[in-house]
C-alpha positions as CSV (number, residue, x, y, z in Angstrom):
1,X,71.2,-94.1,175.4
2,X,73.7,-93.6,178.1
3,X,76.9,-95.2,177.1
4,X,80.7,-94.9,176.6
5,X,82.4,-96.2,173.5
6,X,86.1,-96.7,173.2
7,X,88.2,-96.7,170.0
8,X,91.7,-96.4,168.8
9,X,93.1,-99.7,169.9
10,X,95.1,-101.9,167.6
11,X,98.5,-103.5,167.0
12,X,101.6,-101.4,167.6
13,X,105.3,-102.2,167.9
14,X,107.1,-101.7,171.2
15,X,108.1,-98.0,171.5
16,X,105.2,-96.9,169.4
17,X,102.2,-94.8,170.2
18,X,98.4,-94.9,170.2
19,X,95.7,-92.6,171.2
20,X,92.5,-94.1,172.6
21,X,89.2,-92.2,172.6
22,X,86.3,-92.6,174.9
23,X,83.1,-90.9,173.6
24,X,80.1,-90.4,175.8
25,X,76.6,-90.4,174.6
26,X,73.4,-89.6,176.5
27,X,75.2,-87.5,179.1
28,X,77.8,-84.8,179.4
29,X,81.3,-85.6,180.4
30,X,81.5,-82.1,181.9
31,X,80.0,-83.5,185.1
32,X,81.9,-86.8,185.3
33,X,85.3,-88.0,186.3
34,X,86.7,-90.5,183.8
35,X,89.0,-93.4,184.5
36,X,90.8,-95.6,182.0
37,X,91.1,-99.2,183.1
38,X,92.9,-102.0,181.5
39,X,92.8,-105.8,181.8
40,X,95.6,-107.9,180.5
41,X,95.1,-111.6,179.7
42,X,94.9,-113.6,182.8
43,X,95.3,-110.6,185.1
44,X,93.1,-108.4,187.2
45,X,91.7,-105.1,185.9
46,X,93.7,-102.1,187.0
47,X,93.1,-98.4,186.9
48,X,95.4,-96.7,184.4
49,X,94.5,-93.0,184.7
50,X,91.8,-90.7,185.9
51,X,90.8,-87.2,185.2
52,X,88.3,-85.5,187.5
53,X,85.3,-83.7,186.0
54,X,87.0,-80.3,186.5
55,X,90.4,-81.5,185.4
56,X,91.8,-80.4,188.7
57,X,92.8,-84.0,189.6
58,X,94.7,-86.3,187.3
59,X,96.4,-89.5,188.3
60,X,98.3,-92.3,186.7
61,X,99.2,-95.8,187.4
62,X,102.9,-95.8,188.4
63,X,104.0,-98.0,185.5
64,X,102.6,-95.6,182.9
65,X,103.7,-92.3,184.4
66,X,105.6,-90.2,181.9
67,X,104.4,-92.4,179.0
68,X,100.6,-91.9,179.1
69,X,98.6,-88.7,179.1
70,X,94.9,-88.4,179.8
71,X,93.0,-85.4,178.5
72,X,89.4,-84.4,177.7
73,X,87.7,-82.4,175.0
74,X,84.3,-81.5,176.5
75,X,83.1,-79.9,173.3
76,X,83.4,-83.4,171.7
77,X,82.3,-85.2,174.8
78,X,85.4,-87.2,174.6
79,X,88.3,-88.3,176.8
80,X,91.6,-89.4,175.4
81,X,94.4,-91.6,176.5
82,X,97.6,-90.8,174.6
83,X,100.0,-93.7,175.0
84,X,103.6,-93.5,174.0
85,X,106.7,-95.6,174.5
86,X,104.5,-98.6,174.6
87,X,105.7,-101.8,176.1
88,X,104.5,-105.4,175.6
89,X,103.2,-105.4,179.1
90,X,100.8,-102.6,178.1
91,X,98.9,-105.2,176.1
92,X,95.4,-105.3,177.4
93,X,91.8,-104.4,176.8
94,X,91.4,-100.8,177.7
95,X,88.1,-99.5,179.0
96,X,86.8,-96.2,180.1
97,X,84.4,-95.5,182.9
98,X,82.6,-92.5,184.2
99,X,81.7,-91.4,187.7
100,X,79.5,-88.4,188.5
101,X,81.3,-85.7,190.4
102,X,84.7,-84.1,190.6
103,X,86.5,-87.0,192.1
104,X,88.5,-90.0,191.0
105,X,87.4,-93.1,192.9
106,X,86.6,-96.8,192.4
107,X,82.8,-96.4,192.1
108,X,81.7,-96.0,188.5
109,X,78.3,-95.1,187.0
110,X,79.0,-96.1,183.4
111,X,81.3,-98.4,181.6
112,X,82.5,-98.9,178.1
113,X,83.1,-102.3,176.6
114,X,86.8,-101.8,175.8
115,X,89.2,-101.6,172.9
116,X,92.1,-104.0,172.5
117,X,95.7,-102.7,172.5
118,X,98.4,-105.2,171.5
119,X,102.0,-104.2,171.7
120,X,104.2,-106.7,169.9
121,X,107.0,-106.9,167.4
């Protein structure tokens, strides 16, 4: 019953945009900080962006700053990752994860299974 489901991935050309969604069920995102992770083929998983439960703290991976924007719509129990100016190196499976509390850290309570983003011409 408690889960996160990502959507919005797909194939996009370099320079294009996608918006990923992370929908929570069984719990309220009001009380959780949400982190987007990604894992490219053959590479380690890395944190892309996080928004704390209050929205007071937002951070981004250096390589996506200025291109990606994280946001939340608590009424829809959804967190978004708007991605623009996409590059081939952004190709990865993107997953969202939730941690109870108003912090962004490495310890997660719930994980989604991911959505694939492929940036290619």
